[in-house]
C-alpha positions as MATLAB code, in Angstrom:
seq = 'XXXXXXXXXXXXXXXXXXXXXXXXXXXXXXXXXXXXXXXXXXXXXXXXXXXXXXXXXXXXXXXXXXXXXXXXXXXXXXXXXXXXXXXXXXXXXXXXXXXXXXXXXXXXXXXXXXXXXXXXXXXXXXXXXXXXXXX';
ca = [
       2.053   25.080   17.204;
       3.274   21.495   17.217;
       2.172   18.852   14.705;
       2.617   15.088   15.210;
       2.558   12.260   12.690;
       3.009    8.582   13.460;
       3.445    5.269   11.674;
       3.832    1.685   12.850;
       6.788   -0.072   11.236;
       6.762   -3.871   11.139;
      10.506   -4.224   11.758;
      12.931   -4.253   14.691;
      13.648   -0.895   16.327;
      17.318   -1.084   15.297;
      16.363   -1.521   11.617;
      14.032    1.488   11.715;
      16.646    3.608   13.496;
      19.340    2.641   10.994;
      17.121    3.482    8.003;
      16.140    6.835    9.522;
      19.734    7.881   10.202;
      21.768    6.440    7.299;
      22.233    8.662    4.215;
      22.057    5.763    1.740;
      18.697    4.724    3.179;
      17.362    8.291    3.412;
      17.897    8.644   -0.351;
      15.483    5.726   -0.856;
      12.534    6.806    1.331;
      12.649   10.581    1.882;
       9.859   11.783   -0.414;
       6.189   12.619    0.059;
       5.105   11.407   -3.388;
       6.316    9.489   -6.438;
       7.146   12.692   -8.336;
       9.747   13.763   -5.726;
      13.052   12.263   -4.627;
      16.032   12.990   -2.413;
      19.205   13.461   -4.443;
      21.742   13.994   -1.633;
      21.889   13.271    2.081;
      24.487   13.753    4.808;
      24.261   12.766    8.467;
      26.651   13.513   11.334;
      24.759   11.517   13.966;
      25.819   13.133   17.237;
      24.604   15.978   19.389;
      25.776   19.113   17.614;
      26.161   17.169   14.356;
      24.506   18.447   11.210;
      22.304   16.750    8.637;
      21.091   17.758    5.198;
      18.860   16.328    2.491;
      18.304   17.759   -0.981;
      14.724   17.149   -2.100;
      13.769   17.743   -5.736;
      10.834   17.280   -8.059;
      11.764   14.524  -10.508;
      10.917   16.817  -13.434;
      13.534   19.305  -12.184;
      10.992   22.094  -11.677;
      11.706   22.700   -7.996;
      14.020   21.647   -5.188;
      15.043   22.611   -1.691;
      17.454   21.675    1.070;
      16.207   20.398    4.426;
      19.003   20.827    6.948;
      19.530   21.159   10.647;
      21.467   20.219   13.752;
      20.931   17.295   16.092;
      20.319   18.525   19.648;
      19.778   15.101   21.270;
      20.624   11.594   20.062;
      19.531    8.529   22.045;
      20.193    5.529   19.756;
      17.124    3.427   18.915;
      14.927    5.744   21.036;
      14.929    9.449   20.237;
      16.284   12.104   17.913;
      15.832   15.808   18.529;
      16.909   18.404   16.009;
      16.587   22.045   15.110;
      16.084   23.330   11.581;
      16.044   27.065   11.140;
      14.041   28.530   14.011;
      12.005   25.329   14.367;
      12.543   22.018   16.166;
      11.448   18.396   15.847;
      11.511   15.185   17.862;
      11.507   11.658   16.406;
      10.568    8.892   18.848;
      11.049    5.150   18.301;
       8.828    3.100   20.649;
       8.755   -0.711   20.505;
       5.172   -1.855   19.949;
       3.986   -5.371   19.292;
       5.771   -6.847   16.285;
       7.611   -3.648   15.440;
       8.077   -0.026   16.363;
       5.903    3.081   16.449;
       7.738    6.056   14.973;
       6.337    9.451   15.916;
       7.592   12.760   14.544;
       6.544   15.959   16.321;
       7.591   19.240   14.731;
       6.991   22.961   14.974;
       4.561   24.108   12.303;
       5.671   26.786    9.890;
       3.499   29.759    8.920;
       3.627   29.658    5.098;
       1.449   26.575    4.490;
      -1.792   25.353    6.078;
      -1.370   23.033    9.079;
      -3.228   20.178    7.360;
      -0.938   20.415    4.305;
       2.112   20.204    6.579;
       0.628   17.235    8.458;
      -0.172   15.412    5.207;
       3.303   16.018    3.763;
       5.190   14.822    6.829;
       2.804   11.856    7.204;
       3.352   10.849    3.566;
       7.133   10.881    4.084;
       6.801    8.821    7.286;
       4.499    6.318    5.550;
       7.036    6.025    2.725;
       9.723    5.423    5.368;
       7.660    2.597    6.929;
       7.093    0.920    3.538;
      10.819    1.169    2.753;
      11.932   -0.345    6.085;
       9.377   -3.151    5.871;
      10.490   -3.942    2.305;
      14.143   -4.288    3.358;
      13.383   -7.155    5.751;
];
């Protein structure tokens, strides 16, 4: 099953792309809530390149690595990646005074679909706020 989340970012496409693919920026926006943060991020932005982000609860109670391999990279337009036995696509589509960013990913089986949708949407909304605040 595929799940999609989307957010409109009031910023140029290039700014959104840069923030989505630059480790220093990822550290600033990659969290679903205020009690989580990303403590490390690496990006090798090319087809076959790997990425990794370490996400942790701020109280130190839990953490995990989110890592994968880029399978398609079209600058300012599209990222495709695999992570474990799952895949995702991130699309950047110019729209009005900004860009619509849509993430479509394979659902996992451990958590309810709505919980997964809410978590990924919260991260994408945090991303949009971060990019808009940089301008």
